[in-house]
C-alpha positions in Angstrom: 8.4 20.2 -40.5 11.9 19.3 -42.4 13.8 21.4 -44.5 12.8 21.8 -48.2 16.5 20.8 -49.2 17.3 24.2 -50.2 20.9 25.3 -49.9 21.8 29.0 -48.8 24.2 30.2 -51.2 26.9 32.5 -49.7 27.9 35.6 -51.7 31.0 37.6 -51.1 32.4 40.7 -52.4 36.1 41.5 -52.7 37.8 45.0 -53.8 41.2 44.8 -55.4 43.5 47.5 -56.1 46.1 45.9 -58.6 49.4 47.9 -59.3 52.2 47.1 -61.8 52.4 47.0 -65.8 48.7 46.4 -65.8 47.4 49.3 -68.0 47.7 49.1 -72.2 48.5 45.2 -71.9 44.9 43.8 -72.2 44.7 43.3 -68.3 40.8 44.6 -68.3 39.6 42.5 -71.3 41.6 39.3 -69.9 40.1 40.1 -66.4 36.4 40.2 -67.9 37.0 37.0 -69.6 38.4 35.2 -66.7 35.5 36.6 -64.5 32.9 35.3 -66.7 34.5 31.8 -66.9 34.6 31.6 -63.2 31.0 33.1 -63.0 32.1 36.0 -60.9 30.1 39.2 -61.4 31.3 43.0 -60.9 33.7 45.3 -62.8 37.1 46.3 -63.6 38.5 50.1 -64.0 41.6 51.9 -64.9 42.7 54.5 -62.5 45.3 57.2 -63.0 48.7 56.3 -61.9 48.8 52.8 -63.8 46.3 51.4 -61.2 43.5 48.9 -62.0 40.6 48.3 -59.4 38.6 45.4 -59.7 35.1 44.4 -57.6 34.4 40.8 -57.7 31.1 39.6 -56.5 29.8 35.7 -56.2 30.2 32.5 -54.3 33.6 32.0 -52.6 34.3 29.0 -54.7 34.4 31.3 -57.8 35.6 34.5 -56.6 38.8 33.1 -54.9 40.4 31.4 -57.8 39.5 34.7 -59.9 41.4 36.8 -57.2 44.4 34.4 -57.5 44.4 34.9 -61.2 44.3 38.7 -60.8 47.5 38.2 -58.7 49.2 37.5 -62.0 47.1 39.0 -64.5 47.0 38.6 -68.1 50.0 37.2 -70.1 51.7 40.7 -71.0 50.7 42.1 -67.3 53.3 42.3 -64.5 51.2 42.7 -61.3 53.5 44.0 -58.6 51.2 44.5 -55.6 47.4 43.6 -54.8 45.5 45.1 -52.3 42.5 43.0 -51.4 39.5 44.2 -49.1 36.3 42.5 -48.5 32.9 44.4 -48.9 29.2 43.9 -48.4 27.7 42.3 -51.6 25.6 44.4 -53.7 23.9 41.8 -56.2 26.0 42.6 -58.9 25.0 41.2 -62.4 27.4 40.3 -64.8 30.9 41.5 -65.3 31.7 44.8 -67.1 34.7 46.9 -68.1 34.0 50.5 -66.6 35.4 53.4 -68.6 
């Protein structure tokens, strides 16, 4: 009774609260493009006060470099802080901009 060769896929979920000049500079669109490129699911949303919230879900090898990108953001963004917290994965599919 050996293993069938199946590999368990680890999924993680991170919530990022991003502050700085991150609204009105194409951050959400760039964020979605970068998430899709990395194969990360989740969403991005502007909040009042110039804050952007990102939820990223996927394999650590995809989420970690995406989170690293968020620490700098799009070309015209000026990220001053990123508060990151781990959450339980919810089975996100695709990456969307939430309005």
